C-alpha positions as CSV (number, residue, x, y, z in Angstrom):
1,M,0.0,0.0,0.0
2,G,3.0,2.3,0.7
3,I,4.5,1.6,-2.7
4,A,1.1,2.3,-4.4
5,T,0.6,5.6,-2.6
6,I,4.1,6.9,-3.4
7,G,3.6,5.8,-7.0
8,A,0.3,7.6,-7.3
9,F,1.9,10.8,-5.9
10,A,4.8,10.3,-8.4
11,I,2.5,10.4,-11.4
12,G,0.4,13.2,-10.0
13,E,-2.7,11.1,-9.0
14,Y,-2.9,12.9,-5.6
15,P,-6.6,12.2,-4.8
16,E,-6.2,8.5,-5.5
17,G,-3.0,8.3,-3.5
18,V,-4.7,10.0,-0.5
19,A,-7.7,7.6,-1.0
20,V,-5.5,4.5,-0.7
21,M,-4.0,5.7,2.6
22,L,-7.3,7.1,4.0
23,F,-9.3,4.0,3.4
24,Y,-6.4,1.8,4.6
25,A,-6.3,3.9,7.9
26,V,-10.1,3.5,8.2
27,G,-9.7,-0.2,7.8
28,E,-7.1,-0.3,10.5
29,V,-9.4,1.7,12.9
30,F,-12.3,-0.8,12.3
31,Q,-9.9,-3.7,12.9
32,S,-8.6,-2.3,16.2
33,M,-12.2,-1.5,17.3
34,A,-13.3,-5.1,16.6
35,V,-10.2,-6.5,18.4
36,T,-10.8,-4.2,21.4
37,R,-14.4,-5.4,21.6
38,A,-13.4,-9.0,21.6
39,K,-10.6,-8.3,24.1
40,G,-13.2,-6.5,26.3
41,N,-15.2,-9.8,26.6
42,I,-12.0,-11.5,27.7
43,K,-10.8,-8.7,29.9
44,A,-14.1,-8.7,31.8
45,L,-12.8,-12.0,33.2
46,L,-9.4,-10.5,34.2
47,D,-11.1,-7.9,36.4
48,Q,-12.6,-10.7,38.5
49,R,-9.4,-11.2,40.5
50,P,-8.7,-8.8,43.4
51,D,-5.1,-7.8,44.1
52,E,-5.3,-7.7,47.9
53,V,-6.7,-9.9,50.6
54,T,-7.3,-9.5,54.3
55,V,-5.5,-12.3,56.2
56,M,-6.2,-13.0,59.9
57,E,-3.0,-13.2,61.9
58,N,-3.4,-13.7,65.7
59,N,-7.1,-12.7,65.3
60,Q,-5.9,-9.4,63.8
61,P,-6.8,-8.5,60.1
62,K,-3.8,-7.7,58.0
63,T,-4.0,-6.6,54.3
64,M,-1.5,-8.1,51.9
65,K,-1.0,-8.9,48.2
66,A,-3.1,-11.9,47.1
67,K,0.0,-13.5,45.5
68,E,1.7,-13.5,49.0
69,A,-1.1,-15.4,50.7
70,K,0.0,-18.9,51.6
71,I,-2.0,-22.2,51.7
72,G,-3.4,-22.5,55.2
73,D,-3.9,-18.7,55.7
74,V,-7.4,-17.6,56.9
75,I,-8.9,-14.8,54.8
76,Q,-11.6,-12.5,56.1
77,L,-14.1,-11.7,53.4
78,K,-16.4,-8.7,54.0
79,P,-19.9,-8.3,52.4
80,G,-19.5,-7.2,48.7
81,E,-15.8,-8.3,48.7
82,K,-14.5,-10.6,46.0
83,L,-12.5,-13.8,46.9
84,A,-9.0,-13.8,45.5
85,L,-8.0,-17.5,46.1
86,D,-9.7,-20.9,46.2
87,G,-10.4,-22.2,49.7
88,E,-12.6,-23.8,52.2
89,L,-15.4,-22.0,54.1
90,L,-14.8,-21.8,57.9
91,S,-17.9,-19.8,58.7
92,D,-21.2,-21.8,59.3
93,S,-22.6,-20.5,56.0
94,A,-22.3,-17.7,53.5
95,S,-24.1,-16.6,50.3
96,F,-22.0,-16.0,47.2
97,N,-22.5,-14.4,43.8
98,T,-20.8,-16.8,41.5
99,A,-21.7,-15.1,38.2
100,A,-18.0,-14.4,37.4
101,L,-17.2,-18.1,37.3
102,T,-20.5,-19.7,36.2
103,G,-22.6,-17.0,34.6
104,E,-25.3,-17.9,37.1
105,S,-27.0,-14.8,38.6
106,K,-28.7,-16.7,41.4
107,P,-26.7,-16.5,44.7
108,D,-25.2,-19.8,45.9
109,T,-25.2,-20.6,49.6
110,K,-22.2,-22.5,50.9
111,N,-22.0,-24.3,54.2
112,K,-19.0,-24.8,56.5
113,G,-16.3,-27.1,55.0
114,E,-17.5,-26.5,51.4
115,A,-15.2,-25.3,48.6
116,V,-15.3,-21.6,47.6
117,L,-13.5,-20.3,44.5
118,A,-11.7,-17.2,43.5
119,G,-14.0,-14.7,41.7
120,M,-17.0,-15.4,44.0
121,I,-18.4,-12.3,45.7
122,N,-19.5,-12.5,49.4
123,M,-23.2,-11.4,49.6
124,N,-24.2,-10.6,53.2
125,S,-22.2,-11.4,56.4
126,I,-18.5,-11.5,57.1
127,A,-17.0,-14.9,56.1
128,L,-13.8,-16.7,56.9
129,V,-12.1,-18.8,54.3
130,K,-9.1,-21.0,54.7
131,V,-6.8,-20.9,51.6
132,N,-6.2,-24.3,50.1
133,T,-4.7,-23.4,46.6
134,A,-1.9,-21.1,45.6
135,Y,-2.9,-17.8,43.8
136,E,-1.6,-19.0,40.4
137,D,-3.3,-22.4,40.7
138,S,-6.8,-21.1,41.5
139,K,-9.6,-22.1,39.1
140,L,-10.1,-18.5,38.0
141,S,-6.3,-18.1,37.3
142,K,-6.5,-21.2,35.1
143,I,-9.6,-19.9,33.3
144,L,-7.8,-16.6,32.6
145,E,-4.7,-18.4,31.3
146,L,-6.8,-20.5,29.0
147,V,-8.5,-17.5,27.4
148,Q,-5.3,-15.5,27.2
149,N,-3.5,-18.3,25.4
150,A,-6.4,-19.2,23.2
151,T,-5.4,-16.9,20.3
152,A,-2.0,-18.6,20.2
153,Q,-3.6,-21.8,18.9
154,K,-4.4,-21.0,15.3
155,A,-7.0,-22.6,13.1
156,P,-5.8,-24.3,9.9
157,T,-7.4,-21.6,7.7
158,E,-5.7,-18.9,9.7
159,L,-2.3,-20.7,9.5
160,F,-2.7,-21.2,5.7
161,I,-3.5,-17.4,5.1
162,R,-0.5,-16.4,7.2
163,K,1.8,-18.6,5.1
164,F,0.1,-17.7,1.9
165,A,0.5,-13.9,2.6
166,K,4.3,-14.4,3.3
167,V,4.8,-16.0,-0.1
168,Y,2.1,-14.1,-2.0
169,T,3.1,-10.5,-1.1
170,P,6.7,-10.5,-2.6
171,I,5.4,-12.4,-5.7
172,V,2.8,-9.7,-6.3
173,V,5.4,-6.9,-5.9
174,F,7.7,-8.5,-8.5
175,L,4.7,-9.0,-10.8
176,A,3.8,-5.3,-10.5
177,I,7.4,-4.4,-11.4
178,G,7.0,-6.7,-14.4
179,I,3.7,-5.1,-15.5
180,C,5.4,-1.7,-15.4
181,L,8.7,-2.5,-17.2
182,L,8.2,-5.6,-19.4
183,P,5.7,-4.0,-21.9
184,Y,8.6,-1.7,-22.9
185,F,10.0,-4.7,-24.9
186,F,6.7,-5.8,-26.5
187,V,4.5,-2.7,-26.9
188,S,5.3,-0.2,-29.7
189,D,3.6,3.0,-28.1
190,Y,4.9,2.2,-24.6
191,Q,4.0,5.0,-22.1
192,F,5.9,4.5,-18.8
193,R,3.2,6.6,-16.9
194,D,0.3,4.4,-18.1
195,W,2.0,1.1,-17.3
196,L,3.1,2.4,-13.9
197,Y,-0.5,3.3,-13.2
198,R,-1.7,-0.2,-14.2
199,A,1.1,-1.7,-12.1
200,L,0.0,0.4,-9.1
201,I,-3.7,-0.7,-9.6
202,F,-2.6,-4.3,-9.7
203,L,-0.6,-3.8,-6.5
204,V,-3.5,-2.3,-4.6
205,I,-6.0,-4.9,-5.9
206,S,-3.6,-7.8,-5.0
207,C,-2.9,-6.6,-1.4
208,P,-4.1,-9.5,0.9
209,C,-5.4,-7.1,3.6
210,A,-9.0,-8.4,3.5
211,L,-7.8,-11.9,4.2
212,V,-5.0,-11.2,6.6
213,I,-7.1,-9.0,8.8
214,S,-10.6,-10.5,8.6
215,I,-9.8,-14.2,9.0
216,P,-7.9,-14.0,12.4
217,L,-10.5,-11.4,13.4
218,G,-13.3,-13.8,12.6
219,Y,-11.8,-16.5,14.9
220,F,-10.9,-13.9,17.5
221,G,-14.5,-12.7,17.5
222,G,-15.7,-16.3,17.8
223,I,-13.5,-16.8,20.9
224,G,-14.8,-13.5,22.3
225,A,-18.5,-14.3,21.7
226,A,-18.0,-17.8,23.3
227,S,-16.3,-16.2,26.4
228,R,-19.2,-13.8,26.7
229,N,-21.5,-16.9,26.9
230,G,-19.4,-18.7,29.5
231,I,-17.7,-21.0,27.0
232,L,-13.9,-21.0,26.9
233,F,-12.2,-22.2,23.7
234,K,-8.5,-22.9,24.2
235,G,-7.7,-22.0,20.6
236,S,-9.3,-21.0,17.3
237,N,-8.5,-24.4,15.9
238,F,-11.1,-25.9,18.2
239,L,-13.8,-23.5,16.8
240,D,-13.1,-25.3,13.4
241,S,-13.1,-28.8,14.9
242,I,-16.3,-28.3,16.9
243,A,-18.1,-27.1,13.8
244,E,-17.6,-30.5,12.2
245,I,-18.7,-32.7,15.2
246,Q,-20.9,-35.6,14.3
247,N,-21.2,-37.3,17.7
248,V,-21.4,-35.8,21.2
249,V,-20.5,-38.4,23.8
250,M,-21.4,-37.4,27.4
251,D,-21.0,-38.5,30.9
252,K,-24.1,-38.8,33.0
253,T,-23.4,-37.6,36.6
254,G,-22.6,-33.9,36.8
255,T,-23.0,-33.5,33.0
256,M,-26.6,-34.3,32.2
257,T,-27.7,-34.8,35.8
258,E,-27.2,-32.4,38.8
259,G,-24.6,-34.6,40.5
260,V,-26.6,-34.1,43.7
261,F,-27.6,-37.6,45.0
262,K,-30.2,-38.4,47.7
263,V,-30.7,-41.7,49.4
264,Q,-34.1,-43.2,48.4
265,E,-34.1,-46.6,50.2
266,V,-32.0,-48.5,52.7
267,S,-32.4,-52.3,52.9
268,I,-30.2,-54.0,55.4
269,S,-30.4,-57.7,56.3
270,P,-32.1,-58.5,59.7
271,E,-28.9,-60.4,60.8
272,F,-27.0,-57.1,60.9
273,N,-27.5,-54.0,63.0
274,K,-28.8,-51.4,60.6
275,E,-27.5,-48.4,62.5
276,E,-24.0,-50.0,62.9
277,I,-23.8,-50.9,59.2
278,L,-24.8,-47.3,58.2
279,Q,-22.2,-45.8,60.6
280,L,-19.5,-48.1,59.0
281,V,-20.6,-47.2,55.5
282,N,-20.6,-43.5,56.4
283,V,-17.0,-43.5,57.8
284,L,-15.7,-45.4,54.8
285,E,-17.5,-43.2,52.3
286,S,-15.9,-40.1,54.0
287,K,-12.7,-41.2,52.4
288,S,-14.2,-40.7,48.9
289,T,-15.0,-37.4,47.1
290,H,-17.8,-39.1,44.9
291,P,-21.2,-37.5,45.1
292,V,-22.6,-40.8,46.4
293,A,-20.5,-40.3,49.6
294,T,-22.1,-36.9,50.2
295,A,-25.6,-38.4,49.8
296,I,-24.8,-41.1,52.4
297,H,-23.2,-38.5,54.7
298,N,-26.3,-36.3,54.4
299,Y,-28.6,-39.3,55.2
300,V,-26.6,-40.9,58.1
301,G,-25.3,-37.7,59.7
302,E,-22.2,-37.1,61.7
303,I,-19.2,-39.4,61.0
304,N,-18.0,-41.5,63.9
305,H,-14.3,-41.0,63.7
306,S,-13.6,-43.4,66.6
307,I,-14.3,-46.4,64.2
308,P,-10.8,-47.9,63.5
309,L,-10.5,-48.0,59.6
310,E,-7.5,-49.8,58.2
311,N,-6.2,-50.6,54.7
312,V,-8.6,-48.3,52.9
313,E,-8.5,-48.9,49.2
314,E,-10.5,-47.4,46.3
315,I,-11.0,-49.9,43.5
316,A,-11.7,-47.9,40.2
317,G,-15.1,-48.5,38.8
318,H,-16.1,-50.8,41.7
319,G,-16.1,-49.0,45.1
320,L,-14.3,-48.9,48.4
321,K,-12.7,-51.6,50.6
322,A,-11.4,-51.4,54.2
323,T,-10.7,-53.5,57.3
324,I,-12.5,-52.7,60.6
325,N,-11.6,-54.8,63.7
326,G,-10.1,-57.4,61.5
327,K,-13.3,-57.7,59.4
328,E,-13.5,-56.7,55.7
329,L,-16.0,-54.0,54.7
330,L,-16.9,-53.6,51.1
331,V,-19.1,-50.6,49.8
332,G,-19.7,-50.2,46.0
333,N,-21.5,-51.7,43.1
334,F,-22.3,-55.4,42.6
335,K,-19.2,-55.8,40.4
336,L,-17.3,-55.3,43.7
337,M,-19.4,-58.1,45.3
338,D,-18.6,-60.4,42.4
339,K,-14.9,-59.5,42.5
340,F,-14.6,-60.6,46.2
341,N,-17.0,-63.6,45.7
342,I,-19.7,-62.3,48.0
343,P,-22.9,-64.3,47.4
344,Y,-26.2,-62.3,47.3
345,D,-29.8,-63.3,46.7
346,L,-31.0,-60.2,44.8
347,N,-31.8,-59.3,41.2
348,H,-30.3,-55.8,41.3
349,S,-30.9,-55.3,37.5
350,N,-34.6,-54.6,38.2
351,I,-33.8,-51.6,40.5
352,V,-33.8,-48.4,38.5
353,Y,-31.9,-46.3,40.9
354,T,-28.1,-46.4,41.6
355,V,-27.5,-49.2,44.1
356,I,-24.7,-49.2,46.6
357,A,-24.1,-52.8,47.8
358,V,-22.6,-53.4,51.3
359,A,-20.7,-56.5,52.5
360,Y,-19.3,-57.0,56.0
361,D,-17.2,-59.9,57.2
362,K,-17.6,-61.8,53.9
363,K,-21.4,-61.6,54.0
364,F,-23.8,-59.5,51.9
365,A,-25.3,-57.0,54.4
366,G,-27.8,-55.2,52.1
367,Y,-28.0,-52.2,49.8
368,I,-28.7,-48.4,49.7
369,T,-30.4,-46.9,46.6
370,I,-29.5,-43.4,45.5
371,A,-31.0,-41.2,42.8
372,D,-29.9,-38.1,41.0
373,S,-32.1,-35.5,39.3
374,I,-31.8,-34.6,35.6
375,K,-30.6,-31.0,34.8
376,E,-33.5,-28.8,33.7
377,D,-31.9,-27.9,30.3
378,A,-30.7,-31.5,29.5
379,M,-33.7,-32.4,27.3
380,E,-33.4,-29.1,25.4
381,T,-29.7,-29.9,24.8
382,V,-30.4,-33.3,23.2
383,D,-33.2,-31.8,21.0
384,K,-30.9,-29.1,19.7
385,L,-28.1,-31.6,19.0
386,H,-30.6,-33.7,17.0
387,K,-31.7,-30.6,15.0
388,M,-28.0,-30.2,14.1
389,N,-27.8,-33.9,13.0
390,V,-25.4,-34.6,15.8
391,K,-25.8,-38.0,17.5
392,A,-25.9,-38.1,21.3
393,T,-24.4,-41.0,23.3
394,M,-24.2,-41.4,27.1
395,L,-21.4,-43.3,28.7
396,S,-21.4,-43.8,32.5
397,G,-19.8,-45.8,35.3
398,D,-23.3,-45.8,36.8
399,K,-25.6,-48.8,36.7
400,S,-27.0,-49.7,33.2
401,T,-30.7,-49.5,34.3
402,V,-30.1,-45.9,35.7
403,V,-28.2,-44.8,32.5
404,K,-30.9,-46.3,30.2
405,Y,-33.7,-44.7,32.3
406,V,-32.0,-41.2,32.0
407,A,-31.2,-41.7,28.3
408,D,-34.8,-42.7,27.5
409,Q,-36.2,-39.7,29.3
410,L,-33.8,-37.4,27.3
411,G,-34.1,-39.1,24.0
412,I,-30.4,-39.9,23.8
413,D,-29.5,-42.2,20.8
414,N,-27.2,-44.7,22.6
415,A,-26.5,-45.3,26.3
416,F,-24.0,-47.6,28.0
417,G,-23.6,-48.1,31.8
418,D,-21.4,-50.1,34.2
419,L,-18.3,-48.7,32.4
420,L,-14.8,-48.4,33.8
421,P,-12.7,-45.4,32.6
422,E,-10.9,-47.7,30.0
423,D,-14.4,-48.9,28.7
424,K,-15.3,-45.3,28.0
425,V,-12.1,-44.9,26.0
426,N,-12.9,-48.1,24.0
427,K,-16.4,-46.9,23.2
428,V,-15.0,-43.6,21.9
429,K,-12.4,-45.5,19.8
430,E,-15.3,-47.5,18.3
431,I,-17.0,-44.3,17.1
432,K,-13.7,-42.9,15.8
433,A,-13.1,-46.2,13.9
434,R,-16.2,-45.4,11.8
435,N,-14.4,-42.3,10.7
436,Q,-16.8,-40.0,12.6
437,T,-15.8,-37.0,14.7
438,V,-16.4,-37.1,18.4
439,A,-16.8,-34.5,21.1
440,F,-16.7,-35.9,24.7
441,V,-18.3,-34.0,27.6
442,G,-17.3,-34.9,31.1
443,D,-16.5,-33.5,34.6
444,G,-14.7,-36.2,36.6
445,V,-11.0,-37.1,36.9
446,N,-11.9,-40.5,35.3
447,D,-13.1,-38.6,32.2
448,A,-9.7,-37.0,31.5
449,P,-8.4,-39.9,29.3
450,V,-11.5,-39.9,27.1
451,V,-11.5,-36.1,26.9
452,A,-7.9,-36.3,25.6
453,L,-8.7,-39.0,23.0
454,S,-11.8,-37.2,21.5
455,D,-11.6,-34.7,18.6
456,V,-12.9,-32.0,20.9
457,G,-12.8,-32.5,24.7
458,I,-15.4,-30.5,26.6
459,A,-15.1,-30.1,30.4
460,M,-17.8,-28.9,32.8
461,G,-15.8,-26.1,34.5
462,G,-18.0,-25.3,37.4
463,L,-18.0,-28.6,39.2
464,G,-15.4,-30.3,36.9
465,S,-12.1,-31.7,38.2
466,D,-8.9,-29.7,37.5
467,A,-7.4,-32.7,35.5
468,T,-10.4,-32.7,33.1
469,I,-10.3,-28.9,32.7
470,E,-6.6,-29.1,32.0
471,T,-7.0,-31.8,29.3
472,A,-10.2,-30.3,27.7
473,D,-10.2,-28.1,24.5
474,V,-13.4,-26.3,25.5
475,V,-14.5,-25.4,29.1
476,I,-18.2,-24.7,29.9
477,Q,-18.1,-22.5,33.0
478,D,-21.6,-22.9,34.4
479,D,-22.0,-26.7,33.9
480,K,-25.1,-26.2,31.7
481,P,-25.4,-28.9,29.1
482,S,-27.3,-26.4,26.8
483,K,-24.0,-24.7,26.2
484,I,-22.8,-27.8,24.2
485,P,-25.0,-27.1,21.2
486,M,-24.3,-23.4,21.7
487,A,-20.5,-24.1,21.4
488,I,-21.1,-26.1,18.2
489,N,-23.3,-23.3,16.8
490,I,-20.6,-20.6,17.6
491,G,-18.0,-22.9,15.8
492,K,-20.3,-23.2,12.8
493,Q,-21.1,-19.5,12.6
494,T,-17.4,-18.5,12.9
495,K,-16.4,-20.9,10.1
496,K,-19.3,-19.6,7.9
497,I,-18.2,-16.0,8.4
498,V,-14.5,-16.8,7.7
499,W,-15.4,-18.6,4.4
500,Q,-17.8,-15.8,3.4
501,N,-14.8,-13.4,3.8
502,I,-12.5,-15.6,1.8
503,V,-15.0,-16.0,-1.1
504,L,-15.9,-12.3,-1.1
505,A,-12.2,-11.2,-1.1
506,F,-11.1,-13.6,-3.9
507,A,-14.2,-13.0,-6.1
508,V,-14.0,-9.1,-6.0
509,K,-10.2,-9.1,-6.5
510,A,-10.4,-11.5,-9.4
511,V,-13.0,-9.4,-11.2
512,V,-11.2,-6.1,-10.7
513,L,-7.8,-7.7,-11.6
514,I,-9.2,-8.7,-15.0
515,L,-10.6,-5.2,-15.5
516,G,-7.3,-3.7,-14.3
517,A,-5.2,-5.8,-16.6
518,G,-7.3,-4.6,-19.6
519,G,-6.9,-1.0,-18.5
520,L,-10.6,-0.7,-17.6
521,A,-10.2,-0.3,-13.8
522,T,-8.9,2.9,-12.2
523,M,-7.3,3.3,-8.8
524,W,-10.8,3.9,-7.3
525,E,-12.0,0.4,-8.2
526,A,-8.6,-0.9,-7.0
527,V,-9.1,0.8,-3.6
528,F,-12.6,-0.7,-3.3
529,A,-11.3,-4.2,-4.3
530,D,-8.8,-4.0,-1.5
531,V,-9.7,-1.6,1.3
532,G,-13.5,-1.7,0.6
533,V,-13.5,-5.5,0.6
534,A,-11.4,-5.4,3.8
535,L,-13.9,-3.1,5.5
536,L,-16.8,-5.3,4.4
537,A,-14.9,-8.4,5.6
538,I,-14.1,-6.7,9.0
539,L,-17.8,-5.7,9.5
540,N,-18.9,-9.2,8.6
541,A,-16.4,-10.7,11.1
542,V,-17.6,-8.3,13.8
543,R,-21.2,-9.6,13.3
544,I,-20.4,-12.8,15.3
545,Q,-19.8,-10.7,18.4
546,R,-23.4,-9.3,18.1
547,M,-25.1,-12.6,17.4
548,K,-27.5,-14.3,19.9
549,F,-26.7,-18.0,20.2
């Protein structure tokens, strides 16, 4: 553009030279406005992190930098104040605004001992929080890091245009020099001024501004729009990948269901003391972080820590095992009973709910049934996926009857239960073997291997484990399954806009180049073919940030 402007001035075409620079500058302004807008959506997250905290030292409040607070410090959080680090609530209860992390406007009440995360705002009374995570490892810090690094992961189209521009630009400059000088040897009435003018027109038309600016801007806008809706893409390449997804494979607990279990029925054999068995189960389950353990604790009540637990072992996909007073206690699914050859006279396949089997001293003691409620937007999610011609499959470690019951209610195409983490991996491999693309949505630590294997790994970021969030390509902050079809839609719309810009730029440039080569196009048409098309492409790319998904 610089060469074209100087050339236009050199041959006395001052208005056209000014027009080239003016429209180019206007294009730059539009580009920076669009980038600023997209960055604003991302920066809104950055502002969620306070720089200072009030730490209690010898019952005296002391203000210090959040980065200097150590694990184990107790933070005093006043009403309206934002938490800077992840921790555990020491106060009896406190209400928090969690919108910064989850997008959920409804206040969330936390009780003593529950986890509270950086970015949450204390609503009413003074709360005390014990820090359990370093400043740089907090969930909010990780989310910010994901978004800030997102633009570094380029989509294939973006990478191609960058490489293309690097090779294309010098070629175009040499061709322009050729257009100006070579006719001297072949044209009888050669006029240097005329051929220089044609060369300048060619140079302006050929400038790859529209592509180089609008394509990264389209992807950047897509990441910004997704961030505004509580969906974090770790790179623009995942916007491309998610647009092509044919199968969404999802976990059940915590993904399509609330992950909040309640005890429905307790059936303990008469030869055992029901209260004693429940106390033993409660103390053993306290060693697990599974939602089932919370349900049992809420039902049984206080944990009796005087019970002497020994050799506690968690058997993946089966349950828990421990020794109490020399007797073996088993709490888990019926696969655990089979593994330890515990005989039972019960057809558990007829029970719809999740069943926790209990064995004590090599004898089957009974079972506890537990149920989980389906998320309110789960059915809407499956409907939207079907409208996009995307198949939905549910994989779960939960009992097959429970998984089938939930899948039937939601209209999910395929459902498989009683799966170990490696079984989930095999099921995803089966789908990929049919040359179909797979997105896996999960929230637990055991979902991390499948998330890594799938074409696009989606983590539920509100309740999800750090391992799954680290491995995932896309993080849904508020745990709403309806954000899955929204993420696919954002990917599709971004890709559509990028391709619209590519076709528009090449089509207009091709037409004006042909006219220019024949001497029918002036610098004004050339300016439109480059800067005008770049402006249209920028405005088209900005559209994605205004869309409702």
